Chimera marker file (.cmm) of the C-alpha trace (Angstrom):
<marker_set name="trace">
<marker id="1" x="179.262" y="124.245" z="127.058" r="1" g="1" b="0" radius="0.5"/>
<marker id="2" x="178.563" y="124.758" z="123.380" r="1" g="1" b="0" radius="0.5"/>
<marker id="3" x="175.153" y="126.179" z="122.535" r="1" g="1" b="0" radius="0.5"/>
<marker id="4" x="173.590" y="127.023" z="119.185" r="1" g="1" b="0" radius="0.5"/>
<marker id="5" x="170.564" y="129.278" z="118.832" r="1" g="1" b="0" radius="0.5"/>
<marker id="6" x="168.797" y="129.672" z="115.488" r="1" g="1" b="0" radius="0.5"/>
<marker id="7" x="166.638" y="132.618" z="114.529" r="1" g="1" b="0" radius="0.5"/>
<marker id="8" x="165.248" y="134.317" z="111.452" r="1" g="1" b="0" radius="0.5"/>
<marker id="9" x="162.611" y="131.853" z="110.375" r="1" g="1" b="0" radius="0.5"/>
<marker id="10" x="159.173" y="132.944" z="109.289" r="1" g="1" b="0" radius="0.5"/>
<marker id="11" x="156.515" y="132.773" z="106.609" r="1" g="1" b="0" radius="0.5"/>
<marker id="12" x="157.164" y="134.051" z="103.099" r="1" g="1" b="0" radius="0.5"/>
<marker id="13" x="155.668" y="133.686" z="99.667" r="1" g="1" b="0" radius="0.5"/>
<marker id="14" x="157.363" y="131.659" z="96.974" r="1" g="1" b="0" radius="0.5"/>
<marker id="15" x="160.184" y="133.612" z="95.399" r="1" g="1" b="0" radius="0.5"/>
<marker id="16" x="160.936" y="135.449" z="98.606" r="1" g="1" b="0" radius="0.5"/>
<marker id="17" x="164.046" y="135.439" z="100.773" r="1" g="1" b="0" radius="0.5"/>
<marker id="18" x="164.950" y="134.807" z="104.391" r="1" g="1" b="0" radius="0.5"/>
<marker id="19" x="168.197" y="134.893" z="106.314" r="1" g="1" b="0" radius="0.5"/>
<marker id="20" x="168.636" y="132.455" z="109.142" r="1" g="1" b="0" radius="0.5"/>
<marker id="21" x="171.141" y="133.008" z="111.917" r="1" g="1" b="0" radius="0.5"/>
<marker id="22" x="172.906" y="130.501" z="114.140" r="1" g="1" b="0" radius="0.5"/>
<marker id="23" x="174.466" y="132.184" z="117.148" r="1" g="1" b="0" radius="0.5"/>
<marker id="24" x="177.302" y="130.144" z="118.630" r="1" g="1" b="0" radius="0.5"/>
<marker id="25" x="178.323" y="130.283" z="122.273" r="1" g="1" b="0" radius="0.5"/>
<marker id="26" x="180.809" y="128.195" z="124.204" r="1" g="1" b="0" radius="0.5"/>
<marker id="27" x="183.610" y="128.559" z="121.667" r="1" g="1" b="0" radius="0.5"/>
<marker id="28" x="184.917" y="131.094" z="119.145" r="1" g="1" b="0" radius="0.5"/>
<marker id="29" x="184.508" y="130.165" z="115.497" r="1" g="1" b="0" radius="0.5"/>
<marker id="30" x="187.579" y="132.096" z="114.393" r="1" g="1" b="0" radius="0.5"/>
<marker id="31" x="189.840" y="130.480" z="116.993" r="1" g="1" b="0" radius="0.5"/>
<marker id="32" x="188.479" y="126.943" z="116.817" r="1" g="1" b="0" radius="0.5"/>
<marker id="33" x="187.682" y="126.009" z="113.220" r="1" g="1" b="0" radius="0.5"/>
<marker id="34" x="184.833" y="123.590" z="112.947" r="1" g="1" b="0" radius="0.5"/>
<marker id="35" x="182.325" y="122.132" z="110.532" r="1" g="1" b="0" radius="0.5"/>
<marker id="36" x="179.044" y="124.026" z="110.765" r="1" g="1" b="0" radius="0.5"/>
<marker id="37" x="175.974" y="122.733" z="109.026" r="1" g="1" b="0" radius="0.5"/>
<marker id="38" x="172.381" y="123.621" z="108.304" r="1" g="1" b="0" radius="0.5"/>
<marker id="39" x="169.816" y="120.853" z="108.142" r="1" g="1" b="0" radius="0.5"/>
<marker id="40" x="166.072" y="120.787" z="107.652" r="1" g="1" b="0" radius="0.5"/>
<marker id="41" x="163.168" y="118.499" z="108.376" r="1" g="1" b="0" radius="0.5"/>
<marker id="42" x="159.793" y="118.771" z="106.728" r="1" g="1" b="0" radius="0.5"/>
<marker id="43" x="156.689" y="117.164" z="108.262" r="1" g="1" b="0" radius="0.5"/>
<marker id="44" x="156.658" y="113.438" z="107.605" r="1" g="1" b="0" radius="0.5"/>
<marker id="45" x="160.138" y="113.452" z="106.102" r="1" g="1" b="0" radius="0.5"/>
<marker id="46" x="163.599" y="112.608" z="107.322" r="1" g="1" b="0" radius="0.5"/>
<marker id="47" x="165.996" y="115.348" z="108.266" r="1" g="1" b="0" radius="0.5"/>
<marker id="48" x="168.276" y="116.251" z="105.382" r="1" g="1" b="0" radius="0.5"/>
<marker id="49" x="171.494" y="118.167" z="105.002" r="1" g="1" b="0" radius="0.5"/>
<marker id="50" x="171.276" y="121.570" z="103.357" r="1" g="1" b="0" radius="0.5"/>
<marker id="51" x="174.756" y="123.036" z="103.510" r="1" g="1" b="0" radius="0.5"/>
<marker id="52" x="177.993" y="122.960" z="105.469" r="1" g="1" b="0" radius="0.5"/>
<marker id="53" x="180.957" y="125.246" z="105.937" r="1" g="1" b="0" radius="0.5"/>
<marker id="54" x="184.448" y="124.530" z="107.206" r="1" g="1" b="0" radius="0.5"/>
<marker id="55" x="184.949" y="127.679" z="109.255" r="1" g="1" b="0" radius="0.5"/>
<marker id="56" x="188.725" y="127.318" z="109.053" r="1" g="1" b="0" radius="0.5"/>
<marker id="57" x="188.973" y="127.164" z="105.268" r="1" g="1" b="0" radius="0.5"/>
<marker id="58" x="185.572" y="128.624" z="104.341" r="1" g="1" b="0" radius="0.5"/>
<marker id="59" x="184.956" y="125.673" z="102.051" r="1" g="1" b="0" radius="0.5"/>
<marker id="60" x="181.310" y="124.909" z="101.527" r="1" g="1" b="0" radius="0.5"/>
<marker id="61" x="178.945" y="122.176" z="100.408" r="1" g="1" b="0" radius="0.5"/>
<marker id="62" x="175.377" y="122.572" z="99.175" r="1" g="1" b="0" radius="0.5"/>
<marker id="63" x="172.685" y="120.023" z="98.563" r="1" g="1" b="0" radius="0.5"/>
<marker id="64" x="171.639" y="119.927" z="94.924" r="1" g="1" b="0" radius="0.5"/>
<marker id="65" x="168.136" y="121.087" z="95.840" r="1" g="1" b="0" radius="0.5"/>
<marker id="66" x="169.398" y="124.434" z="97.185" r="1" g="1" b="0" radius="0.5"/>
<marker id="67" x="172.564" y="125.078" z="95.178" r="1" g="1" b="0" radius="0.5"/>
<marker id="68" x="172.484" y="128.498" z="93.574" r="1" g="1" b="0" radius="0.5"/>
<marker id="69" x="169.680" y="129.690" z="95.857" r="1" g="1" b="0" radius="0.5"/>
<marker id="70" x="171.060" y="129.262" z="99.397" r="1" g="1" b="0" radius="0.5"/>
<marker id="71" x="174.347" y="130.616" z="100.712" r="1" g="1" b="0" radius="0.5"/>
<marker id="72" x="176.119" y="129.846" z="103.971" r="1" g="1" b="0" radius="0.5"/>
<marker id="73" x="178.448" y="132.351" z="105.565" r="1" g="1" b="0" radius="0.5"/>
<marker id="74" x="179.944" y="133.273" z="108.911" r="1" g="1" b="0" radius="0.5"/>
<marker id="75" x="180.605" y="136.464" z="110.812" r="1" g="1" b="0" radius="0.5"/>
<marker id="76" x="183.584" y="136.179" z="113.117" r="1" g="1" b="0" radius="0.5"/>
<marker id="77" x="182.737" y="139.334" z="115.041" r="1" g="1" b="0" radius="0.5"/>
<marker id="78" x="179.238" y="138.034" z="115.817" r="1" g="1" b="0" radius="0.5"/>
<marker id="79" x="180.348" y="134.398" z="116.214" r="1" g="1" b="0" radius="0.5"/>
<marker id="80" x="177.389" y="133.545" z="114.037" r="1" g="1" b="0" radius="0.5"/>
<marker id="81" x="176.753" y="131.427" z="110.962" r="1" g="1" b="0" radius="0.5"/>
<marker id="82" x="174.133" y="132.578" z="108.473" r="1" g="1" b="0" radius="0.5"/>
<marker id="83" x="172.005" y="130.887" z="105.860" r="1" g="1" b="0" radius="0.5"/>
<marker id="84" x="170.793" y="133.245" z="103.148" r="1" g="1" b="0" radius="0.5"/>
<marker id="85" x="167.852" y="131.670" z="101.358" r="1" g="1" b="0" radius="0.5"/>
<marker id="86" x="166.706" y="133.192" z="98.066" r="1" g="1" b="0" radius="0.5"/>
<marker id="87" x="164.092" y="132.184" z="95.503" r="1" g="1" b="0" radius="0.5"/>
<marker id="88" x="162.301" y="130.163" z="98.138" r="1" g="1" b="0" radius="0.5"/>
<marker id="89" x="159.962" y="127.399" z="97.054" r="1" g="1" b="0" radius="0.5"/>
<marker id="90" x="157.090" y="125.717" z="98.907" r="1" g="1" b="0" radius="0.5"/>
<marker id="91" x="159.231" y="122.575" z="99.112" r="1" g="1" b="0" radius="0.5"/>
<marker id="92" x="161.718" y="124.512" z="101.232" r="1" g="1" b="0" radius="0.5"/>
<marker id="93" x="159.138" y="124.554" z="104.029" r="1" g="1" b="0" radius="0.5"/>
<marker id="94" x="160.707" y="122.834" z="107.039" r="1" g="1" b="0" radius="0.5"/>
<marker id="95" x="162.191" y="123.260" z="110.471" r="1" g="1" b="0" radius="0.5"/>
<marker id="96" x="165.770" y="124.387" z="109.976" r="1" g="1" b="0" radius="0.5"/>
<marker id="97" x="168.527" y="123.402" z="112.379" r="1" g="1" b="0" radius="0.5"/>
<marker id="98" x="172.167" y="124.355" z="112.676" r="1" g="1" b="0" radius="0.5"/>
<marker id="99" x="174.737" y="121.989" z="114.095" r="1" g="1" b="0" radius="0.5"/>
<marker id="100" x="178.449" y="121.808" z="114.760" r="1" g="1" b="0" radius="0.5"/>
<marker id="101" x="181.001" y="119.069" z="114.264" r="1" g="1" b="0" radius="0.5"/>
<marker id="102" x="184.793" y="118.722" z="114.319" r="1" g="1" b="0" radius="0.5"/>
<marker id="103" x="186.415" y="120.396" z="111.333" r="1" g="1" b="0" radius="0.5"/>
<marker id="104" x="187.416" y="117.105" z="109.661" r="1" g="1" b="0" radius="0.5"/>
<marker id="105" x="183.742" y="116.216" z="109.216" r="1" g="1" b="0" radius="0.5"/>
<marker id="106" x="183.486" y="118.803" z="106.446" r="1" g="1" b="0" radius="0.5"/>
<marker id="107" x="186.053" y="116.841" z="104.438" r="1" g="1" b="0" radius="0.5"/>
<marker id="108" x="183.110" y="114.737" z="103.273" r="1" g="1" b="0" radius="0.5"/>
<marker id="109" x="181.000" y="116.549" z="100.707" r="1" g="1" b="0" radius="0.5"/>
<marker id="110" x="177.819" y="115.286" z="102.317" r="1" g="1" b="0" radius="0.5"/>
<marker id="111" x="178.759" y="114.485" z="105.924" r="1" g="1" b="0" radius="0.5"/>
<marker id="112" x="176.859" y="112.030" z="108.072" r="1" g="1" b="0" radius="0.5"/>
<marker id="113" x="174.486" y="113.852" z="110.401" r="1" g="1" b="0" radius="0.5"/>
<marker id="114" x="175.537" y="111.624" z="113.279" r="1" g="1" b="0" radius="0.5"/>
<marker id="115" x="178.940" y="113.337" z="113.195" r="1" g="1" b="0" radius="0.5"/>
<marker id="116" x="177.366" y="116.615" z="114.317" r="1" g="1" b="0" radius="0.5"/>
<marker id="117" x="177.543" y="116.742" z="118.086" r="1" g="1" b="0" radius="0.5"/>
<marker id="118" x="175.647" y="119.876" z="119.060" r="1" g="1" b="0" radius="0.5"/>
<marker id="119" x="172.336" y="121.017" z="117.598" r="1" g="1" b="0" radius="0.5"/>
<marker id="120" x="170.179" y="124.075" z="117.962" r="1" g="1" b="0" radius="0.5"/>
<marker id="121" x="166.489" y="124.026" z="118.725" r="1" g="1" b="0" radius="0.5"/>
<marker id="122" x="165.455" y="124.911" z="115.183" r="1" g="1" b="0" radius="0.5"/>
<marker id="123" x="163.590" y="127.722" z="113.452" r="1" g="1" b="0" radius="0.5"/>
<marker id="124" x="160.532" y="127.223" z="111.262" r="1" g="1" b="0" radius="0.5"/>
<marker id="125" x="160.462" y="128.316" z="107.638" r="1" g="1" b="0" radius="0.5"/>
<marker id="126" x="157.153" y="128.260" z="105.783" r="1" g="1" b="0" radius="0.5"/>
<marker id="127" x="156.911" y="129.102" z="102.097" r="1" g="1" b="0" radius="0.5"/>
<marker id="128" x="153.483" y="129.563" z="100.559" r="1" g="1" b="0" radius="0.5"/>
<marker id="129" x="152.680" y="129.312" z="96.866" r="1" g="1" b="0" radius="0.5"/>
<link id1="1" id2="2" r="1" g="1" b="0" radius="0.2"/>
<link id1="2" id2="3" r="1" g="1" b="0" radius="0.2"/>
<link id1="3" id2="4" r="1" g="1" b="0" radius="0.2"/>
<link id1="4" id2="5" r="1" g="1" b="0" radius="0.2"/>
<link id1="5" id2="6" r="1" g="1" b="0" radius="0.2"/>
<link id1="6" id2="7" r="1" g="1" b="0" radius="0.2"/>
<link id1="7" id2="8" r="1" g="1" b="0" radius="0.2"/>
<link id1="8" id2="9" r="1" g="1" b="0" radius="0.2"/>
<link id1="9" id2="10" r="1" g="1" b="0" radius="0.2"/>
<link id1="10" id2="11" r="1" g="1" b="0" radius="0.2"/>
<link id1="11" id2="12" r="1" g="1" b="0" radius="0.2"/>
<link id1="12" id2="13" r="1" g="1" b="0" radius="0.2"/>
<link id1="13" id2="14" r="1" g="1" b="0" radius="0.2"/>
<link id1="14" id2="15" r="1" g="1" b="0" radius="0.2"/>
<link id1="15" id2="16" r="1" g="1" b="0" radius="0.2"/>
<link id1="16" id2="17" r="1" g="1" b="0" radius="0.2"/>
<link id1="17" id2="18" r="1" g="1" b="0" radius="0.2"/>
<link id1="18" id2="19" r="1" g="1" b="0" radius="0.2"/>
<link id1="19" id2="20" r="1" g="1" b="0" radius="0.2"/>
<link id1="20" id2="21" r="1" g="1" b="0" radius="0.2"/>
<link id1="21" id2="22" r="1" g="1" b="0" radius="0.2"/>
<link id1="22" id2="23" r="1" g="1" b="0" radius="0.2"/>
<link id1="23" id2="24" r="1" g="1" b="0" radius="0.2"/>
<link id1="24" id2="25" r="1" g="1" b="0" radius="0.2"/>
<link id1="25" id2="26" r="1" g="1" b="0" radius="0.2"/>
<link id1="26" id2="27" r="1" g="1" b="0" radius="0.2"/>
<link id1="27" id2="28" r="1" g="1" b="0" radius="0.2"/>
<link id1="28" id2="29" r="1" g="1" b="0" radius="0.2"/>
<link id1="29" id2="30" r="1" g="1" b="0" radius="0.2"/>
<link id1="30" id2="31" r="1" g="1" b="0" radius="0.2"/>
<link id1="31" id2="32" r="1" g="1" b="0" radius="0.2"/>
<link id1="32" id2="33" r="1" g="1" b="0" radius="0.2"/>
<link id1="33" id2="34" r="1" g="1" b="0" radius="0.2"/>
<link id1="34" id2="35" r="1" g="1" b="0" radius="0.2"/>
<link id1="35" id2="36" r="1" g="1" b="0" radius="0.2"/>
<link id1="36" id2="37" r="1" g="1" b="0" radius="0.2"/>
<link id1="37" id2="38" r="1" g="1" b="0" radius="0.2"/>
<link id1="38" id2="39" r="1" g="1" b="0" radius="0.2"/>
<link id1="39" id2="40" r="1" g="1" b="0" radius="0.2"/>
<link id1="40" id2="41" r="1" g="1" b="0" radius="0.2"/>
<link id1="41" id2="42" r="1" g="1" b="0" radius="0.2"/>
<link id1="42" id2="43" r="1" g="1" b="0" radius="0.2"/>
<link id1="43" id2="44" r="1" g="1" b="0" radius="0.2"/>
<link id1="44" id2="45" r="1" g="1" b="0" radius="0.2"/>
<link id1="45" id2="46" r="1" g="1" b="0" radius="0.2"/>
<link id1="46" id2="47" r="1" g="1" b="0" radius="0.2"/>
<link id1="47" id2="48" r="1" g="1" b="0" radius="0.2"/>
<link id1="48" id2="49" r="1" g="1" b="0" radius="0.2"/>
<link id1="49" id2="50" r="1" g="1" b="0" radius="0.2"/>
<link id1="50" id2="51" r="1" g="1" b="0" radius="0.2"/>
<link id1="51" id2="52" r="1" g="1" b="0" radius="0.2"/>
<link id1="52" id2="53" r="1" g="1" b="0" radius="0.2"/>
<link id1="53" id2="54" r="1" g="1" b="0" radius="0.2"/>
<link id1="54" id2="55" r="1" g="1" b="0" radius="0.2"/>
<link id1="55" id2="56" r="1" g="1" b="0" radius="0.2"/>
<link id1="56" id2="57" r="1" g="1" b="0" radius="0.2"/>
<link id1="57" id2="58" r="1" g="1" b="0" radius="0.2"/>
<link id1="58" id2="59" r="1" g="1" b="0" radius="0.2"/>
<link id1="59" id2="60" r="1" g="1" b="0" radius="0.2"/>
<link id1="60" id2="61" r="1" g="1" b="0" radius="0.2"/>
<link id1="61" id2="62" r="1" g="1" b="0" radius="0.2"/>
<link id1="62" id2="63" r="1" g="1" b="0" radius="0.2"/>
<link id1="63" id2="64" r="1" g="1" b="0" radius="0.2"/>
<link id1="64" id2="65" r="1" g="1" b="0" radius="0.2"/>
<link id1="65" id2="66" r="1" g="1" b="0" radius="0.2"/>
<link id1="66" id2="67" r="1" g="1" b="0" radius="0.2"/>
<link id1="67" id2="68" r="1" g="1" b="0" radius="0.2"/>
<link id1="68" id2="69" r="1" g="1" b="0" radius="0.2"/>
<link id1="69" id2="70" r="1" g="1" b="0" radius="0.2"/>
<link id1="70" id2="71" r="1" g="1" b="0" radius="0.2"/>
<link id1="71" id2="72" r="1" g="1" b="0" radius="0.2"/>
<link id1="72" id2="73" r="1" g="1" b="0" radius="0.2"/>
<link id1="73" id2="74" r="1" g="1" b="0" radius="0.2"/>
<link id1="74" id2="75" r="1" g="1" b="0" radius="0.2"/>
<link id1="75" id2="76" r="1" g="1" b="0" radius="0.2"/>
<link id1="76" id2="77" r="1" g="1" b="0" radius="0.2"/>
<link id1="77" id2="78" r="1" g="1" b="0" radius="0.2"/>
<link id1="78" id2="79" r="1" g="1" b="0" radius="0.2"/>
<link id1="79" id2="80" r="1" g="1" b="0" radius="0.2"/>
<link id1="80" id2="81" r="1" g="1" b="0" radius="0.2"/>
<link id1="81" id2="82" r="1" g="1" b="0" radius="0.2"/>
<link id1="82" id2="83" r="1" g="1" b="0" radius="0.2"/>
<link id1="83" id2="84" r="1" g="1" b="0" radius="0.2"/>
<link id1="84" id2="85" r="1" g="1" b="0" radius="0.2"/>
<link id1="85" id2="86" r="1" g="1" b="0" radius="0.2"/>
<link id1="86" id2="87" r="1" g="1" b="0" radius="0.2"/>
<link id1="87" id2="88" r="1" g="1" b="0" radius="0.2"/>
<link id1="88" id2="89" r="1" g="1" b="0" radius="0.2"/>
<link id1="89" id2="90" r="1" g="1" b="0" radius="0.2"/>
<link id1="90" id2="91" r="1" g="1" b="0" radius="0.2"/>
<link id1="91" id2="92" r="1" g="1" b="0" radius="0.2"/>
<link id1="92" id2="93" r="1" g="1" b="0" radius="0.2"/>
<link id1="93" id2="94" r="1" g="1" b="0" radius="0.2"/>
<link id1="94" id2="95" r="1" g="1" b="0" radius="0.2"/>
<link id1="95" id2="96" r="1" g="1" b="0" radius="0.2"/>
<link id1="96" id2="97" r="1" g="1" b="0" radius="0.2"/>
<link id1="97" id2="98" r="1" g="1" b="0" radius="0.2"/>
<link id1="98" id2="99" r="1" g="1" b="0" radius="0.2"/>
<link id1="99" id2="100" r="1" g="1" b="0" radius="0.2"/>
<link id1="100" id2="101" r="1" g="1" b="0" radius="0.2"/>
<link id1="101" id2="102" r="1" g="1" b="0" radius="0.2"/>
<link id1="102" id2="103" r="1" g="1" b="0" radius="0.2"/>
<link id1="103" id2="104" r="1" g="1" b="0" radius="0.2"/>
<link id1="104" id2="105" r="1" g="1" b="0" radius="0.2"/>
<link id1="105" id2="106" r="1" g="1" b="0" radius="0.2"/>
<link id1="106" id2="107" r="1" g="1" b="0" radius="0.2"/>
<link id1="107" id2="108" r="1" g="1" b="0" radius="0.2"/>
<link id1="108" id2="109" r="1" g="1" b="0" radius="0.2"/>
<link id1="109" id2="110" r="1" g="1" b="0" radius="0.2"/>
<link id1="110" id2="111" r="1" g="1" b="0" radius="0.2"/>
<link id1="111" id2="112" r="1" g="1" b="0" radius="0.2"/>
<link id1="112" id2="113" r="1" g="1" b="0" radius="0.2"/>
<link id1="113" id2="114" r="1" g="1" b="0" radius="0.2"/>
<link id1="114" id2="115" r="1" g="1" b="0" radius="0.2"/>
<link id1="115" id2="116" r="1" g="1" b="0" radius="0.2"/>
<link id1="116" id2="117" r="1" g="1" b="0" radius="0.2"/>
<link id1="117" id2="118" r="1" g="1" b="0" radius="0.2"/>
<link id1="118" id2="119" r="1" g="1" b="0" radius="0.2"/>
<link id1="119" id2="120" r="1" g="1" b="0" radius="0.2"/>
<link id1="120" id2="121" r="1" g="1" b="0" radius="0.2"/>
<link id1="121" id2="122" r="1" g="1" b="0" radius="0.2"/>
<link id1="122" id2="123" r="1" g="1" b="0" radius="0.2"/>
<link id1="123" id2="124" r="1" g="1" b="0" radius="0.2"/>
<link id1="124" id2="125" r="1" g="1" b="0" radius="0.2"/>
<link id1="125" id2="126" r="1" g="1" b="0" radius="0.2"/>
<link id1="126" id2="127" r="1" g="1" b="0" radius="0.2"/>
<link id1="127" id2="128" r="1" g="1" b="0" radius="0.2"/>
<link id1="128" id2="129" r="1" g="1" b="0" radius="0.2"/>
</marker_set>
């Protein structure tokens, strides 16, 4: 059974940084390439895609709102996907979720969220001005 567990959220001031982790269990990222994504949902807003990575090719996609500030990466030894968030803004405040999908889903630059089959429970990020 695939399970994703996010961690690393917290409260920071604008301009600060956080690194979120998504620990994967139930399969090995390096042996089974997949499409891993980070999504976020702010209060009163729809969930939106932040970034994805094809763990087989290490190709990535970033939403315009985070490009140049956020970076997605993976650590094969830890079977974990990370989201490094720099220059945080108050509008980045949201619950952040990681999710996994078949590798082909990452072929779309902005994949449909319904294609992601397993989701974590989320970790809260709050950025104050």
